[in-house]
C-alpha positions as CSV (number, residue, x, y, z in Angstrom):
1,M,29.8,-0.6,-11.6
2,T,25.8,-1.0,-11.8
3,P,24.6,3.1,-11.3
4,E,22.6,4.2,-7.9
5,L,20.0,6.2,-7.4
6,R,20.6,9.8,-6.0
7,R,19.7,9.9,-1.9
8,S,17.5,12.8,-1.4
9,L,14.4,12.1,0.5
10,G,14.4,12.9,4.2
11,V,12.1,11.7,7.3
12,F,9.6,14.1,5.9
13,D,9.7,13.6,2.4
14,A,9.4,9.6,3.3
15,V,6.4,10.2,5.6
16,V,4.8,12.1,3.4
17,I,4.9,9.3,-0.2
18,G,4.0,6.3,2.6
19,L,0.7,8.4,3.5
20,G,0.3,9.6,0.2
21,S,0.0,5.4,-1.2
22,M,-2.1,5.0,2.2
23,I,-5.1,7.1,2.6
24,G,-6.1,7.5,-1.0
25,A,-6.4,4.1,-1.3
26,G,-8.2,3.4,2.4
27,I,-10.5,6.2,2.8
28,F,-12.4,6.0,-0.4
29,V,-12.0,2.7,-1.9
30,A,-11.6,0.0,0.5
31,L,-14.3,1.0,3.3
32,G,-17.2,-0.2,1.4
33,P,-16.4,-3.6,0.7
34,A,-15.5,-3.8,3.9
35,A,-18.0,-3.0,5.8
36,R,-19.9,-5.6,3.7
37,A,-17.9,-8.3,4.8
38,A,-17.8,-7.3,8.3
39,G,-21.3,-5.5,9.3
40,S,-20.8,-3.9,12.4
41,G,-17.4,-5.7,12.5
42,L,-15.8,-3.3,10.6
43,L,-13.9,-1.2,13.3
44,L,-12.7,-4.5,14.7
45,G,-11.3,-5.4,11.2
46,L,-9.5,-2.3,10.9
47,A,-8.1,-3.1,14.3
48,M,-6.8,-6.1,13.2
49,A,-5.1,-4.8,9.9
50,A,-3.3,-2.4,11.8
51,V,-2.1,-4.6,14.2
52,I,-0.7,-6.8,11.4
53,A,0.5,-3.9,9.5
54,Y,2.2,-2.3,12.5
55,C,4.3,-5.8,12.5
56,N,5.2,-5.8,8.8
57,A,5.9,-2.4,8.9
58,M,8.5,-2.9,12.0
59,S,9.6,-6.0,10.0
60,S,10.6,-3.6,7.0
61,A,12.0,-1.1,8.8
62,R,14.6,-3.0,10.4
63,L,15.4,-4.8,6.7
64,A,15.3,-1.6,5.3
65,A,17.9,-0.2,7.4
66,R,19.8,-2.9,7.3
67,Y,19.8,-3.8,3.4
68,P,18.9,0.2,2.5
69,A,18.5,-0.7,-1.6
70,S,15.9,-0.5,-4.3
71,G,13.4,-3.3,-4.1
72,G,12.5,-3.6,-0.9
73,T,11.2,-7.0,-0.3
74,Y,12.8,-8.9,-3.0
75,V,15.8,-7.6,-1.6
76,Y,15.4,-8.8,1.8
77,G,14.0,-12.6,1.4
78,R,16.9,-12.7,-1.6
79,E,19.8,-11.6,0.9
80,R,18.2,-13.7,4.2
81,L,16.0,-17.0,2.4
82,G,17.4,-17.4,-0.7
83,E,17.3,-16.6,-4.1
84,F,13.6,-18.1,-4.7
85,W,11.8,-16.4,-1.7
86,G,13.3,-13.2,-2.8
87,Y,12.0,-13.6,-6.5
88,L,8.5,-14.6,-5.2
89,A,8.4,-11.6,-3.0
90,G,9.1,-9.0,-5.7
91,W,6.9,-11.3,-8.3
92,A,4.0,-10.8,-6.0
93,F,4.7,-7.4,-5.5
94,V,5.0,-6.1,-9.0
95,V,1.8,-8.1,-10.0
96,G,0.0,-6.9,-7.0
97,K,0.4,-3.6,-6.8
98,T,0.4,-3.3,-11.0
99,A,-3.7,-3.9,-9.8
100,S,-3.3,-1.6,-7.2
101,C,-2.1,1.1,-9.7
102,A,-5.1,0.4,-11.9
103,A,-7.8,0.4,-9.2
104,M,-6.4,4.1,-8.0
105,A,-6.4,5.1,-11.5
106,L,-9.9,3.9,-12.4
107,T,-10.8,5.3,-9.1
108,V,-9.4,8.8,-10.4
109,G,-11.6,8.3,-13.3
110,V,-14.4,7.2,-11.7
111,Y,-14.8,10.3,-9.3
112,A,-13.4,13.1,-11.8
113,W,-15.5,11.9,-15.4
114,P,-17.6,8.7,-14.7
115,D,-18.9,8.7,-18.0
116,Q,-15.0,8.5,-19.2
117,A,-13.3,6.9,-16.6
118,H,-11.3,4.6,-18.5
119,A,-9.8,7.3,-20.6
120,V,-9.2,9.9,-17.3
121,A,-7.3,6.6,-15.9
122,V,-5.4,6.0,-18.7
123,A,-4.3,9.8,-18.8
124,A,-3.5,9.9,-15.0
125,V,-1.0,7.2,-15.7
126,V,0.4,9.1,-18.5
127,A,0.9,12.5,-16.3
128,L,2.0,10.5,-13.4
129,T,4.7,8.4,-15.4
130,A,6.0,11.5,-17.0
131,V,6.3,13.4,-13.1
132,N,7.7,10.2,-11.7
133,Y,10.4,10.7,-15.1
134,G,12.1,13.7,-13.7
135,G,13.0,12.3,-10.4
136,V,12.0,11.2,-7.3
137,Q,12.4,14.7,-5.6
138,K,9.8,16.2,-8.0
139,S,7.6,12.8,-7.0
140,A,8.1,13.8,-3.4
141,W,6.8,17.8,-3.7
142,L,3.8,16.8,-5.9
143,T,2.7,14.3,-3.3
144,R,3.0,16.5,-0.3
145,A,0.4,19.1,-2.3
146,I,-1.8,16.0,-2.6
147,V,-1.7,14.7,1.0
148,A,-1.9,18.5,1.7
149,V,-5.0,18.7,0.2
150,V,-6.7,14.8,1.2
151,L,-6.2,15.7,4.7
152,A,-8.2,18.5,4.6
153,V,-11.2,17.4,3.0
154,L,-11.3,14.8,5.5
155,A,-11.2,16.8,7.7
156,A,-14.0,18.7,6.4
157,V,-16.2,15.4,6.3
158,V,-15.1,14.1,10.0
159,V,-16.5,18.3,11.0
160,S,-19.5,18.0,9.7
161,L,-20.5,14.5,10.4
162,G,-19.8,15.2,13.8
163,S,-23.4,16.9,13.7
164,D,-26.8,15.9,15.3
165,S,-27.0,13.8,12.4
166,A,-24.3,11.2,13.9
167,D,-25.6,8.6,15.9
168,F,-23.0,6.2,17.8
169,D,-25.3,3.8,18.9
170,R,-25.3,2.8,15.0
171,L,-21.5,2.4,15.6
172,D,-22.7,-1.4,17.7
173,V,-19.0,-3.0,17.5
174,G,-19.1,-6.4,16.9
175,A,-23.0,-7.2,17.1
176,D,-23.4,-8.8,14.0
177,A,-20.3,-9.5,12.8
178,S,-18.8,-13.2,12.2
179,A,-15.2,-14.1,12.8
180,G,-15.2,-15.0,8.9
181,G,-16.2,-11.5,8.4
182,V,-14.1,-9.7,10.7
183,L,-11.0,-11.5,9.0
184,Q,-11.9,-10.7,5.4
185,A,-12.5,-7.3,6.3
186,A,-9.1,-7.0,7.9
187,G,-7.5,-8.6,4.7
188,L,-9.4,-5.9,2.8
189,L,-8.5,-3.2,4.7
190,F,-4.8,-4.6,4.8
191,F,-5.3,-2.7,1.0
192,A,-5.2,0.6,2.9
193,F,-2.4,0.4,5.2
194,A,0.1,-1.5,2.1
195,G,1.2,2.0,1.6
196,Y,4.4,2.3,3.9
197,A,6.3,-0.1,2.0
198,R,6.8,2.6,-0.7
199,I,9.0,3.9,2.0
200,A,11.2,0.5,2.3
201,T,11.4,-0.1,-1.7
202,L,12.9,3.5,-2.5
203,G,16.2,2.7,0.4
204,E,18.0,3.9,-2.4
205,E,16.9,7.4,-2.5
206,V,16.7,8.2,1.2
207,K,19.1,9.7,3.4
208,D,20.8,8.0,6.3
209,P,18.5,5.1,5.6
210,A,19.5,3.3,8.9
211,R,18.1,6.2,10.9
212,T,15.4,7.7,8.2
213,I,13.5,4.5,7.2
214,P,12.6,3.4,10.8
215,R,11.4,6.5,11.8
216,A,9.6,7.5,8.9
217,V,7.8,4.2,9.0
218,P,6.1,4.0,12.2
219,L,5.5,7.4,11.4
220,A,3.5,7.3,8.3
221,L,1.4,4.1,9.3
222,G,0.4,5.8,12.9
223,I,-1.0,8.9,11.3
224,A,-2.5,6.6,8.5
225,L,-4.5,4.7,11.6
226,V,-5.6,7.9,13.3
227,V,-7.1,9.3,10.1
228,Y,-8.8,6.3,9.2
229,V,-10.3,5.6,12.9
230,C,-11.7,9.2,12.7
231,V,-13.4,8.8,9.5
232,A,-14.5,5.4,9.8
233,V,-16.3,5.8,13.1
234,S,-17.7,9.2,11.3
235,V,-19.2,7.1,8.6
236,L,-20.5,4.5,10.5
237,S,-22.0,7.0,12.7
238,V,-24.0,8.7,10.2
239,L,-24.9,5.4,7.7
240,G,-24.6,2.6,10.0
241,A,-22.7,-0.6,8.7
242,G,-25.4,-2.1,6.5
243,E,-25.6,1.4,4.4
244,L,-22.0,1.5,4.0
245,G,-21.5,-1.9,2.8
246,R,-24.2,-1.0,-0.2
247,A,-22.7,2.4,-0.3
248,T,-21.0,3.3,-3.4
249,A,-19.3,6.5,-2.8
250,P,-19.5,5.9,1.0
251,L,-17.9,9.6,2.4
252,A,-20.1,11.3,-0.3
253,D,-23.2,9.5,0.9
254,A,-22.4,10.7,4.3
255,V,-22.1,13.8,4.0
256,R,-25.3,14.1,1.8
257,A,-27.1,12.5,5.0
258,A,-25.8,14.0,7.4
259,G,-27.0,17.5,5.3
260,A,-24.0,18.7,4.1
261,Q,-24.6,18.3,0.1
262,W,-22.1,21.3,-0.3
263,L,-19.5,19.1,0.3
264,T,-20.3,16.1,-1.7
265,P,-18.2,17.8,-4.7
266,V,-15.2,18.7,-2.3
267,V,-15.3,15.0,-1.5
268,R,-15.4,13.7,-5.0
269,V,-12.3,16.4,-5.9
270,G,-10.5,15.1,-2.6
271,A,-11.4,11.1,-3.8
272,A,-9.7,11.7,-6.9
273,V,-6.6,14.1,-5.7
274,A,-6.4,11.1,-3.1
275,A,-6.1,8.6,-5.7
276,L,-3.5,10.4,-7.8
277,G,-1.6,10.4,-4.6
278,S,-1.5,7.1,-3.8
279,L,-1.2,6.0,-7.7
280,L,2.1,8.2,-7.8
281,A,3.4,6.7,-5.0
282,L,2.2,3.4,-6.3
283,I,4.2,3.8,-9.7
284,L,7.4,4.8,-8.1
285,G,7.8,1.5,-5.8
286,V,6.7,-0.7,-8.5
287,S,9.3,0.1,-11.0
288,R,12.1,0.5,-8.0
289,T,10.9,-3.4,-7.1
290,T,11.6,-4.2,-11.3
291,L,14.8,-1.9,-11.2
292,A,15.9,-4.6,-8.5
293,M,14.8,-7.6,-10.2
294,A,16.0,-6.6,-14.2
295,R,19.3,-6.0,-11.8
296,D,19.2,-9.6,-11.1
297,G,18.4,-11.1,-14.3
298,H,14.7,-11.9,-13.4
299,L,13.3,-9.1,-15.8
300,P,14.7,-7.9,-18.8
301,G,18.4,-6.4,-18.2
302,G,17.7,-3.3,-20.2
303,L,14.9,-2.3,-17.4
304,A,17.7,-1.3,-14.9
305,A,19.1,1.8,-17.0
306,V,19.3,4.5,-14.8
307,H,18.9,8.0,-16.2
308,P,22.1,9.9,-16.8
309,R,20.5,13.3,-15.7
310,F,17.6,12.6,-13.3
311,Q,19.0,9.1,-12.1
312,V,15.6,7.5,-11.7
313,P,15.1,4.2,-13.4
314,H,13.7,5.7,-16.4
315,R,13.0,2.5,-18.8
316,A,11.3,0.4,-15.5
317,E,9.1,3.7,-14.6
318,L,8.0,3.5,-18.4
319,A,7.2,0.0,-18.5
320,V,5.1,0.0,-15.6
321,G,3.3,2.8,-16.3
322,A,2.5,1.2,-19.9
323,V,1.5,-2.5,-18.4
324,V,-0.8,-0.2,-15.6
325,A,-2.4,1.9,-18.4
326,V,-3.3,-1.5,-20.5
327,V,-4.7,-3.0,-17.4
328,A,-7.1,0.4,-16.6
329,A,-7.8,0.7,-19.1
330,T,-9.9,-2.9,-19.2
331,A,-9.8,-3.8,-15.5
332,D,-12.2,-3.4,-13.0
333,V,-11.8,-1.4,-9.6
334,R,-13.5,-3.8,-7.1
335,G,-12.0,-6.9,-8.6
336,A,-8.5,-5.4,-8.3
337,I,-8.6,-4.7,-4.1
338,G,-8.7,-8.3,-3.7
339,F,-6.3,-9.8,-5.9
340,S,-3.9,-6.9,-5.2
341,S,-4.2,-8.0,-1.5
342,F,-3.5,-11.6,-1.9
343,G,-0.5,-10.2,-4.0
344,V,0.8,-7.4,-0.7
345,L,-0.3,-10.1,2.1
346,V,2.4,-12.8,0.4
347,Y,5.0,-10.1,-0.3
348,Y,4.6,-9.0,3.5
349,A,4.7,-12.5,4.9
350,I,8.1,-13.2,3.5
351,A,9.1,-10.0,4.6
352,N,8.5,-11.1,8.3
353,A,9.6,-14.2,7.5
354,S,13.2,-12.6,6.6
355,A,12.9,-10.4,9.3
356,W,12.9,-13.6,11.7
357,T,16.3,-14.6,10.7
358,L,17.7,-11.2,12.0
359,S,20.2,-11.7,14.9
360,S,21.9,-9.7,17.6
361,E,25.0,-10.0,15.0
362,S,23.6,-7.3,12.9
363,D,23.8,-4.9,16.0
364,R,27.5,-4.8,16.1
365,D,27.9,-1.8,18.0
366,T,25.5,-1.9,20.5
367,P,25.6,-4.0,24.0
368,V,24.8,-7.4,24.1
369,R,21.8,-7.0,26.6
370,V,20.2,-4.6,24.3
371,T,20.5,-6.4,20.9
372,Q,19.3,-9.2,22.4
373,A,16.2,-7.6,23.7
374,R,15.7,-6.1,20.0
375,A,15.9,-9.3,19.0
376,T,13.7,-10.7,20.7
377,T,11.0,-8.1,19.8
378,V,11.8,-8.5,16.3
379,R,11.1,-11.9,16.0
380,V,7.8,-11.6,18.2
381,T,6.5,-9.0,16.1
382,A,7.9,-10.7,12.8
383,G,6.2,-14.3,13.7
384,L,3.0,-12.1,14.7
385,G,3.1,-10.6,11.0
386,L,4.2,-13.5,9.2
387,A,0.8,-15.4,11.1
388,G,-1.3,-12.8,10.4
389,C,-0.4,-12.4,7.3
390,L,-1.2,-15.7,5.9
391,V,-4.8,-15.9,7.7
392,L,-6.0,-12.4,5.9
393,A,-4.9,-13.9,2.9
394,F,-6.7,-17.2,2.6
395,A,-9.9,-15.2,4.6
396,L,-9.9,-13.1,1.1
397,P,-13.0,-14.1,-0.9
398,A,-12.7,-17.1,-3.1
399,L,-11.9,-15.8,-6.3
400,S,-9.3,-13.3,-5.2
401,V,-7.4,-16.5,-3.5
402,A,-7.5,-18.5,-6.5
403,A,-6.9,-15.6,-9.0
404,G,-4.1,-14.6,-7.0
405,A,-2.5,-18.3,-6.2
406,A,-2.8,-18.8,-10.2
407,V,-0.6,-15.6,-11.0
408,L,2.0,-16.8,-8.3
409,A,1.9,-20.0,-9.7
410,V,2.6,-18.5,-13.3
411,G,5.6,-16.8,-11.7
412,V,7.2,-20.1,-10.1
413,V,7.1,-21.5,-13.6
414,V,8.6,-18.5,-14.8
415,Y,11.7,-18.5,-12.2
416,A,11.9,-23.0,-13.0
417,V,12.2,-22.1,-16.8
418,R,14.9,-19.3,-16.1
419,R,17.4,-21.3,-13.8
420,R,17.0,-24.3,-16.4
421,G,17.8,-22.1,-19.3
């Protein structure tokens, strides 16, 4: 009998884990590149990314309630579309999110000790892999503390930027934006919203997943969106789109321009802590998808082992930690964002395609009139999410698209060879 993971996460912990992986990636990493792409259309790109993320969230929540097992869209694609599509989703997730892990680890290094960024990044990966090894509940406790610190720092930033130095005429939404720039910005900012997937990939460790996951996913997404909008408007009102696009540390530059230099070291600490929270949740999600793929023979079977005491996929966590440490020691932060976004958008495209196939048969205990309405809603959101993911994926920078497509092609070859064998 396949060993199962311990169900110990309630709604609050699930929401916190989702927030921990979203806020670190979005605020401190993606705003600058998105502003370079869209100019004054940054907020339009943020709105577009939020709409598509909402559609993806609804699809993921419905699927996670139906299939409450570790693996997320890997499981949904396999069950709804067939083995190949599940495998492709899992491959896209593991590869794309491994790049995300490296980007978050390097963000910790850049903010904490710029001269030794790669060494700090590797140390962060080792430390958080050890935390995850001790059990998912320990990870949830640490994530609570991280999210509390980051939200406090961001609140201080918004308050400090809401002074006389803010000039809301600088927002000038969409004045110099092109459609292609807004789409590219939305694709880059989607990187910031993808964290709620961690809630779904932890489905086997959530209490009463049929109720908990559909509640936790939209809650986490809604809170993150409010935070993103407040910070983006505040930073734009101080720096303007042009200066924001050139900034290497946008929030630090903004508080300095607002005359709150004392807050700069606080922002640096907040950025490092936020990236740690995101990295912690990312390693959790990637290791669980690795576990699910190993159970089905798509990855070495030894990675499916569950620790008898801690009840975590300890070998998968160690393997993921080792790979991320190697990438973090050699990679570049900015190059990882576009590559990761492409892989994650493909992953969610498959999630939406899977949700499209859901019918009223999955709700046998509810009245037919209600289930038909729900089925229609699911199909509309899934269709919008599928189309949006594909559009944003191919609107990313050409190098990111080429690299992402090449890695997916390698995955397809591996799958074909394994099938023949």
